[in-house]
N, C-alpha and C positions, 0 to 999 in steps of 0.2 A: 503493500500499500504505500502511495506517495503522499507525503505531508504536505499541507498547505504552504509551508515556507521552504519548499525543496526546489533548488535550481542547481544547474550545472553551468560552469563557465569554462571554455577553452581559450588559452591565451597562446600566442605564437607570432612568428613572422608572417606578414601578410600573404605571401605566396603559398604558405602551408595552410593558413586558416581559410583562405578562399577556397582550396580544394577540399577541405574538411567541410565547409558550408555548402558548396555547390554540388560536390560529388558524394559527400559522405565519407571521405577517405579517411581512414582511422590507421594511425601509424603506431605500432608497437615496437619499443627498442629494448634491446639486451639489457638487463639490470647492470651488466658490467660496463655498459656504456656510461651510465650515471655515476658508477663508482670511479671511473677514470676522468670524467668531465672536471674541468678546472674552474668553470664558473661557479660562483657562490650560490646562486639560486638553483642550479641543477646538480652540481657535483656533491656526491655524498660518500664519504670514506666508508661509512658503515653499511652502504647498500651490499646485499649479498652475504652480510655477516651472519654468524649463528649465534654468538653471545658476546657479551662484555662483562669484564670483572675489574673493578677499581680497588686497588690496594693501598692502604693508607701508609704503612710502612713495613720495611722488611729487609731481607738479605737475599741477594742474588749472586750467582756464580757466572762468570763471563770469561770468554777467551781473549786475551790480549797479548799479542807478540807470542803467540803458541804457548802461553802460560794461562792457567786458570786462576783468576782472582775473584775475590768477593767484594761485593760493593753494597752499600746501604743505600736504600731508596726511600722516598716518601711521595705519595700521590702518584702511583704508578698505574696506567690504564692498559690492560691487555685485551686485545680483540681477536676472536677467533672466526676467520672467514671460510666459507664454503670454497673449496676449490673449483666447483663447477657453477655455472649460472643457474639461478633459481627460476628464470624465466624471462618473459618478454612483457614489458608494461606499457599501458596507455593510461594516462591520468587527466583528470579535470579538477577544476576548483569546485568545491562542494558546498552549497548552502543548505542547511537543514536546521533543525531545532537547536543543535548544539552551537550553532553559530550566533545564537541570541543569548548566550549565558551572560547574565547580569547586564542585559542591554535590550532595549526595545527596537533599536534600528541597527542593521548590519551594513557596514562599509568595507570595501576591498583595500587592503594595505598597499600602499604605493609601491612597495617593493616588487608587486607583480609586474610592473612595467618592464622589468628586466627580462621577462620571458618573451616579449615582443611587441610590436606596435599594433596588433590587431587581435580581435577576440571575437568569439561566438558565444552568445548567452542563450542557453537552452531553457526554454520556459515550460516545455512539456517533457519533463525528465521520464515519465512513465512510458511515452511512446519511444524515445530514445533508447531506453533500456530494452524494450522488447525487440528493436531492430538490432541492437548490438548483441544482445545475448543469443538471438537466432543465428547470426552471422558466425559467432564463436562456437556455438554448440554443434554447428554443421561440420566442423573441422578439427576442433581443439578441446582439450581439457583446460579448465580455466577456473580461477577464483577471482572474487571481486569484493571490495569493501572499502569502508572509510579507513584512512590511516589514524592510528592511535600514536600520539606523541608523548615522549617520556624524556624526563631528566636524566640522561645518560651519566652524568658527572656525579650525581648524588646516590645512585644505586650501587649497592655492593656487588651484585651479580645480577645480570639480567639476560634473559633468552631473547634473542631478536629474530624476527621473520620479516618478509617483504611487506607486511602491514603494520610495522612499527618503525617510527623514526625518531630522531632526537628532536627535542622541543624547539631547537633552533629554527626548524622548518614550519612550525605549526601556523604561521601566518598564510601559508599555502592551502590550507583546508582541503588536502588532497583526498579524492576518491580513486582508487586504482583498480584496474582490470588487469589480471596477470595471466598470460598463456603459459601452460606448463609443458607442452610437448611439441613445440615447433621443431623444425629440422636445422637448427643452428645457423639460420642466417643472421645478418646483421640486424635487419628489420623485418617486421610482418606487416603487411597491409591488408586491410578489409574495406570494402566498399558498401556503404549502406544506402546510397542513393541520396539526392538532395535532402538537405535539413532545413529547407527555407520554410516548411510548413510548421516547424515546431521550435524554431530559433530565429534570432536576428543577428547580423553581423555589425561590428562597430570597431571604433579605435580604442586602444587600450586607456590611454590618457583620459579621453572623454568619459569612458565607463567609470573609471575609478574616481573621477571629479564628480560625476553626476548621480551615480548609482547609490541609493539609500533605500534599503529594503526594510519596511517595518514588519514588526512580527505580527502574525495573525493567529490569535488563540483558537 
């Protein structure tokens, strides 16, 4: 069931956003792409990670000049990464009931401008989900869901999966679709047909400046 306050927004470069809007072209990228990306809005060191452990203080053995030496440390963070990709992801900005926590109006963070100069605002989320899920189910195994954000620095030990991210990215309000069984290309493309009947296209700066969504109980 789709809530009264539920919307999707896709941000990106104009040439890609127009293909998304006019053709319904949906691009899924390997999670390792995001792990290697150097841009602050997309690059995520913890992408494809399995767990993280924060050690307050202790002693470790390291090899220096072919000799084993012991060193003392404070605030050491250890991350365990999966050697293989967890899948291929397509994500949208997600507005739902949680977006209105402690506020009556939702606005989009200005940092979303870094994703690109254009955007598609999907006002009929239900129809979009039907189309995308049908296209996915025809060829792939997949998972979908809202990203849950956590403070990785404060946790002693935390299991990580593709639907968990550091709180540093919480302004992105990400909803993710993850293909599990693609044939290891760099990207996977699906075509849903024109989205003009369930969305509108615009410029990112204008949307961030003007969009103010009131909560509807």
